[in-house]
C-alpha positions as CSV (number, residue, x, y, z in Angstrom):
1,M,15.8,17.9,50.5
2,A,12.3,16.9,50.2
3,E,12.7,14.8,48.5
4,N,15.7,12.9,50.1
5,S,14.1,13.0,53.0
6,F,11.2,11.0,51.4
7,W,13.6,8.3,50.1
8,K,15.2,8.5,53.5
9,D,11.6,8.2,55.7
10,L,11.1,5.1,53.5
11,E,14.5,3.9,53.9
12,I,15.5,3.7,49.9
13,N,18.5,4.2,48.5
14,D,19.8,3.9,45.2
15,S,20.8,0.3,44.8
16,L,17.6,-0.7,46.0
17,V,16.0,0.9,43.6
18,I,18.4,0.3,40.6
19,D,17.3,-3.5,42.2
20,T,13.6,-2.8,42.1
21,I,14.3,-1.5,37.7
22,K,16.4,-4.5,37.3
23,R,13.8,-6.9,39.0
24,D,10.3,-5.8,38.3
25,G,10.8,-3.3,35.5
26,K,8.0,-4.1,32.1
27,D,10.5,-2.4,29.8
28,T,13.2,-3.9,28.7
29,I,17.1,-1.8,29.7
30,Y,20.2,-2.6,29.0
31,F,23.2,-0.3,29.0
32,K,26.3,-1.2,26.8
33,D,29.7,0.0,26.9
34,K,31.8,1.6,23.9
35,D,32.0,-2.1,22.1
36,S,28.0,-2.6,22.4
37,R,28.9,-5.0,24.6
38,F,26.1,-5.9,27.0
39,I,27.4,-4.3,30.8
40,W,23.4,-4.7,32.5
41,N,20.4,-5.2,31.8
42,N,17.7,-6.3,33.4
43,K,15.6,-9.2,33.8
44,M,13.1,-8.5,31.3
45,H,15.2,-7.7,28.7
46,A,16.8,-11.3,29.4
47,M,13.5,-13.0,29.4
48,Q,13.0,-11.7,26.0
49,F,15.9,-14.2,24.8
50,G,14.6,-17.0,27.1
51,I,16.8,-16.2,29.7
52,E,16.0,-15.6,33.5
53,D,19.2,-14.4,34.8
54,P,20.4,-10.9,33.1
55,N,24.0,-11.3,34.2
56,E,24.2,-14.4,31.4
57,L,24.1,-11.2,28.7
58,I,27.2,-9.6,30.1
59,G,29.5,-9.1,27.8
60,K,26.8,-10.2,24.6
61,T,26.0,-8.2,22.0
62,D,22.9,-7.9,19.5
63,R,24.7,-10.3,17.3
64,D,24.4,-13.1,19.8
65,F,20.6,-12.9,20.0
66,F,19.3,-11.0,16.7
67,P,19.5,-11.3,13.5
68,A,23.1,-9.9,11.7
69,E,20.9,-7.3,9.4
70,F,19.0,-6.3,12.9
71,A,22.3,-6.2,14.7
72,D,24.1,-4.0,12.5
73,K,21.6,-1.4,12.1
74,A,21.8,-1.3,16.0
75,R,25.4,-0.9,16.6
76,A,25.4,2.3,13.9
77,L,23.0,3.7,15.5
78,E,24.8,3.6,18.4
79,L,28.1,4.6,16.9
80,K,25.9,7.8,15.9
81,I,24.9,8.3,19.0
82,M,28.2,8.0,20.7
83,S,30.1,10.4,18.5
84,T,27.1,13.0,18.6
85,G,26.1,12.7,22.3
86,E,22.4,13.0,21.1
87,P,19.8,10.3,22.3
88,V,17.6,8.9,19.5
89,L,13.9,8.8,20.7
90,N,10.5,6.9,20.4
91,F,12.0,5.2,16.9
92,E,9.5,1.9,15.9
93,E,11.9,-1.5,15.7
94,A,10.7,-4.0,13.9
95,L,12.2,-8.0,14.8
96,P,11.7,-10.7,12.2
97,I,11.5,-13.8,14.4
98,D,10.2,-16.8,12.2
99,E,8.8,-16.7,8.4
100,D,5.7,-15.8,9.6
101,T,6.7,-13.8,12.9
102,I,7.8,-10.1,13.8
103,K,7.9,-8.5,17.3
104,Y,7.8,-4.3,17.0
105,Y,9.4,-2.2,19.8
106,S,8.6,1.8,20.2
107,A,12.4,2.6,21.6
108,S,14.9,5.4,22.9
109,K,18.6,5.0,23.3
110,Y,21.0,7.5,25.3
111,P,24.4,8.0,25.7
112,L,26.3,6.6,28.4
113,Y,28.4,8.8,30.3
114,D,31.2,8.2,33.3
115,K,31.7,10.7,36.2
116,N,33.7,13.1,33.8
117,N,31.0,13.3,31.5
118,K,32.5,11.3,29.0
119,V,30.5,9.1,27.2
120,V,31.6,5.3,27.0
121,G,28.8,3.8,25.8
122,T,24.9,3.6,25.6
123,W,21.8,2.6,27.2
124,G,18.4,2.5,25.9
125,I,14.7,1.2,27.1
126,S,12.1,-0.6,24.8
127,R,8.7,-1.5,24.8
128,D,6.7,-4.3,23.3
129,I,4.0,-2.9,21.2
130,T,3.2,-5.8,18.7
131,E,-0.3,-5.9,19.7
132,Q,-0.7,-2.0,18.8
133,K,0.7,-2.7,16.1
134,K,-1.0,-5.1,14.9
135,L,-4.1,-3.7,15.8
136,E,-2.6,0.1,13.9
137,L,-2.1,-2.6,10.2
138,E,-5.3,-4.1,10.7
139,L,-7.0,-1.1,10.4
140,E,-4.7,0.2,7.6
141,R,-5.3,-2.9,5.8
142,S,-9.4,-2.1,6.8
143,Y,-9.0,1.7,5.5
144,H,-7.4,1.2,2.5
145,K,-9.5,-2.1,1.8
146,M,-12.7,0.2,2.7
147,E,-11.3,3.3,0.0
148,L,-10.7,0.8,-2.7
149,L,-14.3,-0.8,-2.5
150,A,-15.4,2.7,-3.0
151,R,-13.5,2.9,-6.3
152,V,-14.7,-0.7,-7.6
153,D,-17.7,-1.7,-9.4
154,D,-19.5,-4.5,-6.9
155,L,-20.3,-5.9,-10.7
156,S,-18.1,-5.8,-12.7
157,G,-14.4,-5.5,-10.5
158,L,-13.5,-2.6,-12.7
159,Y,-13.2,0.6,-10.9
160,N,-16.3,2.8,-11.4
161,R,-17.8,5.8,-12.6
162,R,-16.3,8.5,-9.6
163,Y,-13.1,7.1,-9.6
164,F,-13.3,7.4,-13.4
165,Y,-13.6,11.2,-13.6
166,E,-10.7,11.1,-10.1
167,T,-8.3,9.1,-12.9
168,L,-8.8,11.5,-15.9
169,E,-8.2,14.6,-13.5
170,K,-5.3,13.3,-12.6
171,Y,-3.7,12.6,-15.8
172,A,-5.4,15.2,-17.4
173,S,-2.9,17.5,-14.8
174,L,-0.1,14.9,-15.7
175,Y,-0.1,14.8,-19.6
176,E,-0.6,18.9,-19.7
177,K,2.7,19.4,-18.5
178,R,4.7,17.2,-20.8
179,S,6.2,18.8,-23.4
180,D,7.8,15.3,-25.2
181,G,4.9,14.8,-27.6
182,S,3.3,12.1,-24.6
183,T,-0.3,11.8,-24.5
184,F,-3.1,9.0,-23.1
185,A,-5.8,7.7,-24.7
186,L,-9.9,7.5,-24.0
187,V,-12.0,4.5,-25.5
188,V,-15.6,4.4,-24.2
189,I,-17.6,1.5,-25.1
190,D,-21.5,0.4,-24.4
191,V,-23.0,-3.0,-24.8
192,D,-24.8,-3.2,-28.6
193,D,-28.3,-4.2,-27.6
194,M,-27.9,-4.8,-24.3
195,T,-31.7,-4.2,-23.2
196,H,-32.4,-6.9,-26.1
197,V,-30.2,-9.1,-24.2
198,N,-31.7,-8.3,-20.7
199,D,-35.5,-9.2,-22.4
200,Q,-35.0,-12.0,-23.5
201,N,-32.8,-13.6,-21.3
202,G,-33.1,-11.9,-17.9
203,Q,-31.2,-9.9,-15.7
204,Q,-29.3,-12.3,-14.2
205,N,-27.7,-12.7,-17.7
206,G,-27.0,-9.8,-18.4
207,D,-24.9,-9.4,-15.4
208,I,-23.0,-12.5,-17.1
209,V,-22.3,-10.7,-19.5
210,L,-21.4,-7.0,-18.3
211,R,-18.8,-9.7,-15.9
212,S,-17.6,-11.0,-19.5
213,I,-17.2,-7.1,-21.4
214,A,-15.3,-6.6,-17.7
215,E,-13.2,-9.5,-18.0
216,S,-12.1,-9.1,-21.8
217,C,-11.5,-5.7,-21.3
218,M,-8.6,-6.3,-18.5
219,S,-7.4,-9.4,-20.5
220,N,-6.5,-7.4,-23.7
221,V,-4.9,-4.2,-21.9
222,R,-1.6,-3.5,-20.6
223,T,-0.7,-3.1,-16.6
224,E,-0.4,0.7,-17.2
225,D,-3.8,1.1,-18.7
226,T,-7.2,1.3,-16.3
227,C,-10.6,-0.2,-17.6
228,F,-13.6,1.0,-15.6
229,R,-17.6,0.1,-15.9
230,T,-18.7,3.4,-15.9
231,G,-22.9,3.2,-16.9
232,G,-24.6,0.2,-16.5
233,D,-23.5,-1.3,-20.2
234,E,-21.3,1.2,-20.5
235,F,-17.2,1.1,-20.1
236,A,-14.4,3.3,-20.5
237,I,-10.7,1.9,-21.0
238,V,-7.7,4.6,-20.1
239,L,-4.7,4.4,-22.2
240,L,-0.8,5.4,-21.3
241,D,1.6,7.0,-23.1
242,T,0.5,5.5,-26.1
243,E,-0.2,6.8,-29.7
244,K,-3.1,6.8,-32.0
245,I,-2.4,4.3,-33.9
246,A,-1.2,2.3,-31.4
247,A,-4.8,2.9,-29.6
248,I,-6.7,2.0,-32.4
249,G,-5.0,-1.2,-32.4
250,M,-5.7,-2.1,-29.4
251,A,-9.6,-1.2,-29.4
252,K,-10.4,-3.1,-32.8
253,K,-8.6,-5.8,-31.0
254,L,-10.9,-5.6,-28.2
255,V,-13.9,-5.2,-30.4
256,E,-12.8,-8.4,-32.7
257,H,-12.3,-10.7,-29.6
258,I,-15.2,-10.1,-27.6
259,A,-17.3,-10.8,-30.8
260,S,-15.5,-14.1,-31.6
261,E,-15.7,-15.2,-27.6
262,P,-19.4,-16.5,-27.6
263,V,-21.1,-16.1,-24.0
264,I,-22.8,-18.8,-22.4
265,L,-26.2,-17.8,-21.1
266,D,-28.5,-20.2,-20.1
267,G,-26.8,-23.1,-21.4
268,R,-26.8,-21.4,-25.3
269,R,-23.9,-19.4,-26.8
270,E,-24.5,-16.0,-27.3
271,T,-23.1,-13.8,-29.7
272,I,-22.0,-10.2,-27.9
273,T,-20.4,-7.2,-29.6
274,I,-19.4,-4.0,-28.9
275,S,-19.4,0.1,-29.8
276,A,-16.5,2.2,-29.2
277,G,-15.2,5.6,-29.9
278,L,-11.8,6.6,-29.4
279,A,-10.6,9.9,-28.4
280,M,-6.7,11.4,-27.8
281,F,-5.5,13.6,-25.1
282,D,-4.7,17.2,-26.3
283,N,-2.5,18.9,-23.9
284,T,-3.1,21.7,-25.5
285,E,-6.7,21.5,-24.8
286,P,-6.5,20.4,-21.8
287,D,-10.5,20.3,-20.7
288,L,-11.9,17.0,-20.0
289,S,-15.8,17.5,-21.1
290,G,-13.6,17.8,-24.7
291,L,-12.5,14.8,-24.2
292,L,-15.4,13.2,-22.9
293,S,-17.9,14.4,-25.9
294,R,-15.1,13.8,-28.9
295,A,-15.1,9.2,-27.6
296,E,-18.6,9.9,-27.2
297,R,-19.6,11.4,-30.8
298,K,-16.8,8.8,-31.9
299,L,-19.0,6.1,-30.1
300,N,-22.4,7.5,-31.2
301,K,-20.5,7.2,-35.1
302,S,-19.8,3.0,-34.2
303,K,-23.7,3.1,-33.2
304,R,-25.0,4.8,-36.2
305,E,-22.7,2.9,-39.2
306,G,-23.8,-0.8,-37.6
307,K,-22.1,-1.1,-34.1
308,N,-19.4,-3.8,-33.7
309,K,-16.7,-1.3,-34.6
310,V,-14.7,1.5,-32.9
311,S,-14.9,5.1,-34.5
312,F,-12.0,7.1,-34.0
């Protein structure tokens, strides 16, 4: 009673309320019949299509304004709402405008009932959230960039020592549970005589050597393998789903490639070599310290036996 009196005192009736929403509402509001044809639209909805008069939309469907895929998806959702009588609330719609532009909306759709409580169509309301979505996407990209930077070594561009241990733990857990005999190989690498390289050529040239080693590692592994810089002149490679013979072949190929590709330091061609040690993960002994220890022992063996080789 109090509410009715309030509206009456202000001389506001249902028609005026509807006209106000139609004219001034900042969200898009629309009503559709059972064939998803527009039967009522507010001005904001019409302006979404560059139309001043909302009445021009009456009798039209989403297919008259939107890409077929978008319109068909909306129609499918409206059919579901009409069949179940259940609204779908606060979902996100992405509308491609052109190759470079996407508009985003937060939308809700409801069943439309007649005076006999029979579903005769749908109605909906949506709000343009494009700017908010752009901010969310930018924040997400920034987060992923920071996450990546936390994993990547600045100098070499390879993953760093921290991510090396995370990766080993992940793969150890994965392969420990396998019963098909598949495993992975760990190759640890040390640049031969790196102290001499730095002393003779300077730290800046030493960095060039490290970047060259990193590039060689990346170019000599498969896409499913992962390369790391684990220390000053120390590197590691994890080779997935590989047998020992194949892993040895890859490691030898890398050693030979680096020795055969001189690095230019202050205009001079300098031959750089590496020593490597290889160990296979054993799921019957999944202790990572054991895997690392075996690989390091093999690396030390390569050093003792003259360097520029891989031991396994």
